[in-house]
C-alpha positions in Angstrom: 96.0 95.6 102.3 93.0 93.1 102.5 92.2 92.3 106.2 91.3 88.6 106.9 89.4 88.0 110.1 92.4 86.1 111.4 94.5 89.2 111.0 92.0 91.4 112.7 91.7 88.9 115.6 95.5 88.5 116.0 96.1 92.3 115.9 93.3 92.6 118.5 95.0 90.0 120.7 98.3 91.8 120.3 96.7 95.1 121.2 95.4 93.5 124.4 99.0 92.4 125.3 98.4 88.8 124.6 101.4 87.1 123.1 99.5 83.8 122.3 98.1 84.4 118.8 95.7 82.1 117.1 96.2 80.2 113.9 92.5 79.8 113.0 89.5 81.8 114.0 87.6 78.5 114.5 90.2 76.8 116.7 89.3 75.6 120.1 91.0 78.3 122.4 89.5 80.9 124.7 91.2 83.6 122.6 89.5 82.4 119.3 86.2 81.9 121.1 86.2 85.6 122.3 87.2 86.8 118.9 84.4 84.8 117.2 81.9 86.1 119.8 82.7 89.8 119.2 84.2 90.2 115.7 80.8 90.8 113.7 79.5 93.1 116.4 82.7 95.0 116.4 82.7 95.6 112.7 79.1 96.9 112.9 80.2 99.3 115.8 83.2 100.5 114.0 81.0 101.2 110.9 78.4 102.9 112.9 80.5 105.2 115.1 82.3 107.0 112.2 81.1 108.0 108.6 83.9 105.9 106.8 84.0 107.2 103.1 84.6 103.7 101.7 81.2 102.6 103.2 79.2 105.6 102.0 76.3 104.7 99.8 73.7 106.9 98.0 70.5 105.0 97.2 67.1 106.1 96.0 64.6 104.6 98.5 61.7 102.4 97.7 58.4 104.1 98.7 56.0 102.2 100.9 53.2 104.5 101.5 51.8 108.1 101.0 50.6 109.8 104.2 51.5 106.9 106.4 50.6 108.9 109.5 49.7 112.5 110.6 53.3 113.7 110.9 54.9 112.7 107.6 54.0 112.7 103.9 55.8 109.5 102.8 57.4 106.3 104.2 60.2 104.4 102.6 61.8 101.1 103.3 65.0 101.3 105.4 67.8 99.8 103.2 68.6 96.2 104.3 72.4 96.8 104.2 72.3 100.0 106.1 74.2 100.3 109.3 73.5 103.9 110.0 71.4 106.4 108.0 73.5 109.5 107.7 71.1 111.9 106.1 68.4 112.3 103.4 69.9 114.0 100.4 68.3 117.3 99.5 70.9 119.1 97.3 72.6 120.9 100.2 75.8 118.8 100.9 76.8 121.1 103.8 73.6 120.8 105.6 71.9 118.1 107.7 69.7 116.9 104.9 65.9 116.6 104.9 64.0 116.0 108.1 63.2 112.3 108.7 62.4 109.8 111.4 63.1 106.1 111.6 60.1 103.8 112.4 58.7 100.4 111.5 55.8 98.4 110.3 55.1 94.7 110.3 57.6 94.1 107.6 60.6 96.0 108.9 62.1 99.4 109.4 60.8 102.5 107.7 62.1 106.1 107.0 59.4 108.7 107.3 59.9 112.0 105.5 58.1 114.7 103.5 60.4 114.2 100.5 59.3 112.5 97.3 61.3 110.9 95.8 63.9 110.3 98.6 67.6 109.5 98.3 69.5 108.3 101.4 73.2 108.7 102.2 74.0 105.9 104.6 76.9 103.7 105.8 76.6 100.3 104.1 77.4 97.0 105.8 80.5 95.7 104.2 81.7 92.3 105.0 84.2 91.9 102.3 87.5 92.6 104.0 89.1 93.5 100.6 87.3 96.8 100.8 88.7 97.9 104.2 91.2 100.6 104.1 94.1 100.3 106.5 92.7 102.7 109.0 89.4 100.8 109.2 91.2 97.5 109.8 93.2 99.2 112.5 90.0 100.6 114.0 88.3 97.2 114.1 91.4 95.6 115.6 91.5 98.3 118.5 87.7 98.1 118.9 87.8 94.4 119.1 90.7 94.5 121.6 88.5 96.8 123.7 85.7 94.4 123.6 87.8 91.2 124.5 90.3 92.8 126.8 88.4 92.3 130.0 87.9 88.6 129.8 91.3 87.8 128.2 93.9 90.4 129.6 95.1 90.3 133.2 96.8 93.8 132.8 95.2 96.5 134.6 94.0 99.4 132.5 94.3 97.5 129.2 90.7 98.0 128.2 91.0 101.7 128.6 94.3 101.8 126.7 92.5 99.8 123.8 89.8 102.4 123.8 92.3 105.1 123.5 94.0 103.3 120.7 90.6 103.0 118.9 89.9 106.7 119.3 93.3 107.7 118.0 92.9 105.6 114.9 89.4 107.1 114.2 90.8 110.6 114.6 93.5 109.8 112.1 90.8 108.4 109.8 88.8 111.6 110.2 91.8 113.7 109.0 92.5 111.2 106.1 88.9 111.4 105.0 89.0 115.2 105.1 92.1 115.3 103.1 91.0 112.8 100.4 87.7 114.6 99.5 87.0 118.0 98.1 84.3 120.2 99.5 82.3 123.2 98.2 84.0 126.5 98.7 82.9 128.4 101.8 80.1 130.8 101.0 80.9 134.5 101.0 80.2 136.2 104.3 77.2 138.4 104.5 79.4 141.5 104.5 80.6 140.6 101.0 77.1 139.7 99.8 75.6 143.0 101.2 78.3 145.1 99.7 77.8 143.5 96.3 74.1 144.1 96.2 
């Protein structure tokens, strides 16, 4: 189900316990103004706080310099659509990836590493709501409700309840992501490998 911004805002208002929904995100109401203020930030927060499979992107990085400093062998330009760098790919899918550090130069953000070439796995900024799976849309609605609950809701504890709702949706998304993918088989224990050698 594609999520329009209006749907996300109205679900967030409903999650806050507000019965007056909006008919247009740009309308002249306090509810619409708070949704406009927080919606873009909330989408970024939700993308950053969980490695959503639909937003995973693998990209070969563009090298900027060799030996950019005394600590690292190479620097690469940080992708412009990157919300969070998850890891540098090194062939070990179960590991943390290659060591790296984020820095900057006069042009923008950089990724320092000793890998050449370097490929990044990162969460991509996706603004087209037709990409959003249902659990991401629900997460954004609950996260937006958390962000707007204090100025809009008079109900005590509503903000905390919205945060709990957000965490529950993310936990469900974690289980869904785990069940949708396949992983490498677990390696044999050292008892088996020692016995076979």
